[in-house]
Legacy VTK file of the C-alpha trace (Angstrom):
# vtk DataFile Version 3.0
C-alpha trace
ASCII
DATASET POLYDATA
POINTS 415 float
-33.080 26.220 18.996
-33.165 27.227 15.229
-33.499 25.310 12.055
-33.270 26.187 8.359
-34.413 24.647 5.107
-31.019 23.720 4.090
-30.708 21.098 7.221
-28.629 23.340 9.380
-29.721 23.339 13.136
-28.515 25.397 15.961
-28.878 24.961 19.785
-28.023 27.491 22.331
-28.142 26.726 26.027
-27.411 29.018 29.105
-27.388 28.148 32.608
-26.215 30.428 35.590
-25.536 29.631 39.242
-25.973 25.907 39.706
-24.466 23.584 42.358
-23.478 20.042 42.367
-23.195 18.236 45.717
-21.187 15.086 46.192
-21.863 13.477 49.762
-19.445 11.211 51.427
-22.044 8.570 51.934
-25.875 8.169 51.706
-26.007 8.257 55.625
-23.472 11.117 56.247
-23.792 14.859 56.048
-20.317 15.621 55.097
-20.117 16.609 51.262
-18.246 18.409 48.534
-19.958 21.402 47.028
-19.226 22.448 43.290
-20.531 25.719 42.333
-20.460 27.021 38.612
-21.138 30.612 37.739
-22.091 30.242 34.140
-22.644 27.463 31.453
-22.897 28.023 27.840
-23.445 25.599 25.293
-23.504 25.935 21.488
-24.449 23.036 19.162
-24.464 23.266 15.548
-25.477 20.463 12.973
-24.665 21.186 9.402
-26.010 19.595 6.364
-24.500 16.882 4.082
-21.131 15.501 5.186
-19.884 18.373 7.208
-21.030 16.950 10.401
-21.857 18.934 13.709
-19.943 20.911 16.208
-20.376 21.883 19.916
-18.801 24.491 22.068
-19.224 24.354 25.898
-17.760 26.841 28.297
-17.772 26.816 32.094
-16.753 29.692 34.093
-16.235 30.617 37.817
-16.204 27.077 38.873
-15.288 26.886 42.731
-15.391 24.009 45.356
-15.710 23.791 49.017
-16.307 21.261 51.765
-19.079 21.046 54.404
-16.998 23.298 56.912
-17.177 26.017 54.170
-13.365 25.821 53.433
-12.687 26.878 50.059
-10.762 24.086 48.269
-9.918 26.141 44.995
-7.874 29.265 45.453
-8.856 30.728 42.125
-11.945 30.066 40.191
-11.514 27.524 37.281
-12.667 28.584 33.615
-12.696 25.746 31.009
-13.834 25.354 27.602
-14.728 22.118 25.601
-14.835 21.928 21.699
-16.328 18.881 19.859
-16.418 18.130 16.415
-18.178 14.922 14.796
-18.480 13.787 11.328
-21.441 11.658 10.047
-20.722 8.000 10.767
-21.192 6.902 7.047
-19.669 9.903 5.426
-17.111 8.904 2.421
-14.071 9.828 4.428
-11.028 8.027 5.799
-10.997 6.665 9.395
-8.877 9.603 10.601
-11.199 12.191 8.783
-14.378 10.694 10.357
-12.860 10.652 13.859
-14.576 12.521 16.754
-12.189 15.105 18.055
-12.553 16.781 21.523
-10.313 19.833 22.665
-10.567 20.571 26.417
-8.804 23.795 27.646
-8.482 24.545 31.424
-7.054 27.789 32.899
-4.934 27.632 36.089
-6.029 25.118 38.766
-4.895 25.486 42.286
-6.494 22.800 44.533
-6.117 23.129 48.313
-6.472 19.788 50.286
-6.407 19.782 53.983
-5.788 16.638 55.998
-9.599 16.382 56.712
-10.202 16.702 52.869
-8.060 13.847 51.807
-9.617 11.622 54.420
-13.131 12.602 53.182
-12.140 11.960 49.505
-10.873 8.334 50.336
-14.100 7.725 52.292
-16.276 9.061 49.421
-14.585 6.642 46.990
-15.324 3.650 49.323
-18.652 4.600 50.843
-20.268 6.515 48.031
-18.887 5.796 44.586
-17.802 2.241 45.550
-20.853 1.402 47.645
-22.866 -1.526 46.219
-26.012 -0.965 48.180
-28.452 1.488 46.430
-30.484 2.284 49.608
-33.478 2.778 47.280
-35.411 -0.463 46.927
-35.800 -3.624 48.536
-33.829 -6.737 47.729
-36.614 -8.566 45.769
-37.878 -6.580 42.887
-41.367 -6.556 41.456
-40.349 -8.908 38.630
-38.825 -11.313 41.224
-42.112 -11.446 43.296
-44.027 -11.820 40.281
-42.014 -14.686 39.012
-42.263 -16.525 42.330
-46.006 -16.314 42.609
-46.635 -17.817 39.256
-46.531 -21.729 38.571
-43.200 -23.236 37.445
-44.164 -23.627 33.616
-45.654 -20.174 33.681
-42.562 -18.756 35.376
-40.337 -20.435 32.939
-42.334 -19.012 29.827
-42.405 -15.658 31.652
-38.508 -15.703 31.997
-37.923 -16.727 28.499
-40.176 -13.928 27.265
-38.608 -11.412 29.552
-35.043 -12.303 28.156
-36.387 -11.875 24.547
-37.977 -8.293 25.531
-34.761 -7.431 27.186
-32.597 -8.270 24.269
-34.991 -6.427 21.877
-34.890 -3.274 24.003
-31.045 -3.376 23.977
-31.141 -2.956 20.211
-33.374 0.091 20.223
-32.604 3.771 20.690
-34.288 6.293 22.633
-36.345 7.186 19.601
-37.700 3.619 19.253
-35.670 2.689 16.070
-33.075 -0.069 15.673
-29.639 1.000 17.232
-26.825 0.697 14.882
-23.426 0.886 16.676
-20.780 2.674 14.444
-17.154 2.278 15.393
-15.282 5.514 15.162
-11.999 6.682 16.386
-11.837 9.462 18.990
-9.229 11.862 19.683
-9.260 13.762 23.153
-6.761 16.775 23.537
-6.265 18.281 27.155
-4.450 21.514 27.554
-3.884 22.712 31.137
-2.084 25.879 31.622
-1.266 24.967 35.366
-2.448 22.236 37.382
-1.398 22.567 41.277
-2.237 20.668 44.274
-1.292 22.108 47.742
-1.453 19.792 50.757
-2.199 21.501 54.196
-2.543 20.598 57.706
-5.700 21.019 59.749
-6.955 23.794 57.628
-6.211 25.225 54.199
-4.406 28.122 55.798
-1.561 25.675 57.078
0.237 24.687 53.953
2.695 21.816 53.725
3.818 21.084 50.327
2.790 22.053 46.648
2.958 20.084 43.464
2.405 21.926 40.172
2.479 20.852 36.475
3.014 23.690 34.178
1.693 23.643 30.718
0.370 20.073 30.796
-0.578 18.579 27.411
-2.491 15.069 27.174
-3.600 13.644 24.154
-5.583 10.363 24.015
-6.329 8.397 20.937
-8.956 5.581 20.929
-8.553 3.453 17.763
-11.107 0.807 17.815
-10.473 -0.096 14.159
-6.975 -0.954 15.041
-7.872 -2.314 18.548
-5.383 0.027 20.043
-5.457 2.938 22.730
-2.664 5.400 22.694
-1.924 8.328 25.026
0.723 11.114 25.108
1.631 13.183 28.153
3.956 16.241 28.132
4.877 18.500 31.138
6.855 21.598 30.356
7.862 21.840 34.114
7.148 19.886 37.205
7.632 21.974 40.404
7.453 20.602 44.277
8.000 23.187 46.888
8.152 22.748 50.680
5.634 25.600 52.019
5.680 24.988 55.760
6.046 28.217 57.813
8.806 26.820 59.922
11.122 26.171 56.844
11.315 29.714 55.514
14.913 30.149 56.527
16.218 26.942 54.997
18.543 26.588 52.063
16.588 23.929 50.438
12.802 24.400 49.947
12.215 23.218 46.207
12.048 19.444 46.146
11.564 18.883 42.416
12.378 21.494 39.805
14.326 22.106 36.328
17.959 21.895 36.411
19.533 24.992 35.518
22.939 24.854 33.391
24.598 28.034 33.491
27.230 26.900 31.186
24.656 26.489 28.199
24.983 29.543 25.834
22.226 31.170 23.857
23.212 29.411 20.607
22.947 25.859 22.084
19.629 26.537 23.751
18.277 27.559 20.305
19.231 24.232 18.837
17.228 22.289 21.468
14.131 20.437 19.976
10.723 21.264 21.307
10.391 17.928 22.918
13.639 18.148 24.528
12.555 21.369 26.453
9.730 19.427 28.211
10.742 17.904 31.644
8.432 14.916 31.286
7.412 13.018 28.174
4.995 9.797 28.358
4.086 7.548 25.338
1.632 4.804 26.179
0.245 2.164 23.748
-2.082 -0.522 24.583
-2.964 -3.402 22.111
-6.346 -4.890 22.505
-5.633 -8.165 20.786
-3.051 -9.666 23.162
-3.369 -6.966 25.901
0.244 -5.903 25.630
1.427 -2.370 26.623
4.391 -0.327 25.552
5.359 2.563 27.982
8.003 5.089 26.950
9.085 7.729 29.519
11.452 10.514 29.003
12.726 12.697 31.773
14.497 15.975 31.069
17.124 17.678 33.281
15.806 18.002 36.508
16.709 18.186 40.193
15.274 15.939 43.187
16.086 17.072 46.680
14.946 14.654 49.494
13.878 16.467 52.646
13.418 13.661 55.434
10.937 15.848 57.750
8.803 16.656 54.787
8.475 13.001 53.892
7.451 12.419 57.444
4.657 15.178 57.086
3.358 13.540 54.105
3.203 10.103 55.672
1.145 11.640 58.521
-1.027 13.347 55.848
-2.098 10.224 53.937
-2.796 8.292 57.150
-6.529 8.186 57.264
-8.203 6.885 60.407
-11.067 4.419 59.927
-14.513 5.241 60.573
-15.878 4.102 63.930
-18.910 1.969 63.529
-21.022 -0.164 65.647
-19.476 -3.592 66.193
-21.655 -6.220 64.492
-21.350 -9.911 63.657
-22.436 -11.455 60.323
-21.986 -14.815 58.785
-21.863 -15.470 54.987
-21.739 -18.821 53.691
-20.607 -19.460 50.280
-21.978 -22.343 48.292
-19.631 -25.305 48.791
-19.473 -28.125 46.335
-20.096 -31.654 48.088
-17.507 -33.326 45.628
-14.427 -31.426 44.797
-12.423 -32.659 41.724
-8.472 -32.947 41.745
-8.146 -29.834 39.721
-9.682 -27.628 42.333
-8.654 -26.732 45.718
-10.576 -25.401 48.726
-9.233 -23.037 51.265
-10.622 -20.304 53.817
-10.451 -16.818 53.317
-10.318 -14.662 56.312
-11.013 -10.880 56.010
-10.392 -8.390 58.962
-12.923 -5.533 58.855
-11.852 -3.920 62.052
-10.823 -4.470 65.706
-14.045 -6.216 66.527
-15.284 -7.599 63.209
-14.054 -10.264 60.840
-15.479 -12.307 58.038
-14.633 -15.746 56.769
-15.670 -17.659 53.751
-14.734 -20.552 51.514
-13.302 -20.190 48.154
-12.571 -22.794 45.340
-9.869 -22.142 42.949
-8.758 -24.347 40.010
-4.958 -25.372 40.010
-4.600 -26.156 36.376
-6.291 -22.983 35.147
-4.477 -21.214 32.401
-2.581 -18.251 33.513
-2.957 -15.104 30.900
0.654 -13.770 30.364
0.493 -9.979 29.529
3.549 -8.444 27.808
4.646 -4.878 29.018
7.556 -3.234 27.529
9.213 -0.352 29.371
11.586 2.182 28.031
13.016 5.091 30.240
15.520 7.613 29.218
16.630 10.671 31.213
18.816 13.731 30.557
21.285 15.277 33.178
19.572 14.658 36.574
20.785 15.568 40.058
19.714 13.951 43.411
20.322 15.769 46.495
20.059 14.100 49.845
19.741 16.538 52.753
20.377 15.623 56.354
18.823 18.259 58.750
20.192 16.751 61.772
16.894 16.068 63.292
13.453 14.801 61.870
11.697 17.190 64.053
11.997 20.622 62.509
10.787 22.326 65.733
13.134 20.590 67.984
15.878 21.963 70.323
18.582 20.861 68.036
17.228 22.920 65.011
18.023 26.579 64.822
15.882 29.254 62.981
19.016 31.017 62.109
20.492 30.102 58.713
24.142 30.634 59.920
23.725 27.905 62.829
21.239 25.561 61.215
22.744 22.146 60.464
22.520 21.093 56.803
24.534 18.426 55.351
24.075 17.303 51.611
25.039 14.537 49.316
24.754 15.122 45.718
24.370 12.327 43.146
24.506 13.499 39.480
LINES 1 416
415 0 1 2 3 4 5 6 7 8 9 10 11 12 13 14 15 16 17 18 19 20 21 22 23 24 25 26 27 28 29 30 31 32 33 34 35 36 37 38 39 40 41 42 43 44 45 46 47 48 49 50 51 52 53 54 55 56 57 58 59 60 61 62 63 64 65 66 67 68 69 70 71 72 73 74 75 76 77 78 79 80 81 82 83 84 85 86 87 88 89 90 91 92 93 94 95 96 97 98 99 100 101 102 103 104 105 106 107 108 109 110 111 112 113 114 115 116 117 118 119 120 121 122 123 124 125 126 127 128 129 130 131 132 133 134 135 136 137 138 139 140 141 142 143 144 145 146 147 148 149 150 151 152 153 154 155 156 157 158 159 160 161 162 163 164 165 166 167 168 169 170 171 172 173 174 175 176 177 178 179 180 181 182 183 184 185 186 187 188 189 190 191 192 193 194 195 196 197 198 199 200 201 202 203 204 205 206 207 208 209 210 211 212 213 214 215 216 217 218 219 220 221 222 223 224 225 226 227 228 229 230 231 232 233 234 235 236 237 238 239 240 241 242 243 244 245 246 247 248 249 250 251 252 253 254 255 256 257 258 259 260 261 262 263 264 265 266 267 268 269 270 271 272 273 274 275 276 277 278 279 280 281 282 283 284 285 286 287 288 289 290 291 292 293 294 295 296 297 298 299 300 301 302 303 304 305 306 307 308 309 310 311 312 313 314 315 316 317 318 319 320 321 322 323 324 325 326 327 328 329 330 331 332 333 334 335 336 337 338 339 340 341 342 343 344 345 346 347 348 349 350 351 352 353 354 355 356 357 358 359 360 361 362 363 364 365 366 367 368 369 370 371 372 373 374 375 376 377 378 379 380 381 382 383 384 385 386 387 388 389 390 391 392 393 394 395 396 397 398 399 400 401 402 403 404 405 406 407 408 409 410 411 412 413 414
């Protein structure tokens, strides 16, 4: 860290070889491990109304599971650029906005069937877990309040609320926190994002989906109470990578349509946005919670392969975790008198083959239903849909030949 008399400050941070572990649950040994080769961070604070700048680069990022299977084929490199202006600088709202630029190299993620199941269980049993597993249900403050007389406990509760409200308005430095509403622009540039779905191991590929030259721009506009997003994909490719389908005519399921009749002069007149295969404009208004979604799809080809769809359905089928059967009863507070505007019904939740849960729930019948307005606009260029009948859903069956000349393939083309 360095500083000068003019008020300029510079911070330089370097970290090498650190790991981040994401367990499936607090009581499970399965986990995902992220390893970063090198982290560099530069922060520069300038004087007057120039603001501050930050540069963060992360290189050689890899990922693997508890079975030591690599989940990233090529190490990932990324860089983040942050520019901030002073909150009270004499500038316009757009000039005072915080700008974040994120650039990522090629990302090729390998997900086996066990990895997909572990991801779903991590979201449920780790990130979505409500039990913290660290402290008892009654905190020290609750035990202290229960041991005091009723009048003292009420006074203690009121003073505790006043202290909490005071602490919320203080920053980490102990001064009053003044919240300044600023715009924020977040710009993502990804060279290639590829996800490869595999079978039992990452060496048994099934299908790959790749987004080439992805550009995402998010605009957070609190002064206008709006949120905007723009997504552009130069190309979207989906391939059948199964070893048993190497001799098939159709292996690319989604791709850009090739028009051989278009000459060079016509291609030169195409606008930059028309060359993208997918465009998305999203706008959300915070006042009435309305949304506007505009989708533009370029010239593309979609080929439907029935046996690949069957493989994907088997891939996303996650078996539940086998736990010991327990019985529990939870009683919700039930009102002794229910008004005419409320109804009472029983909710039954099936938690497994040997466990279920019931509770009472009271709802108001005359409650006002909030209506949210959403506007959709979908446009597409010349698209082609190819329906392929392979003669059998099982690609390894006796009716499917490995020779291209004798393989049964019937197609229906919709354009």
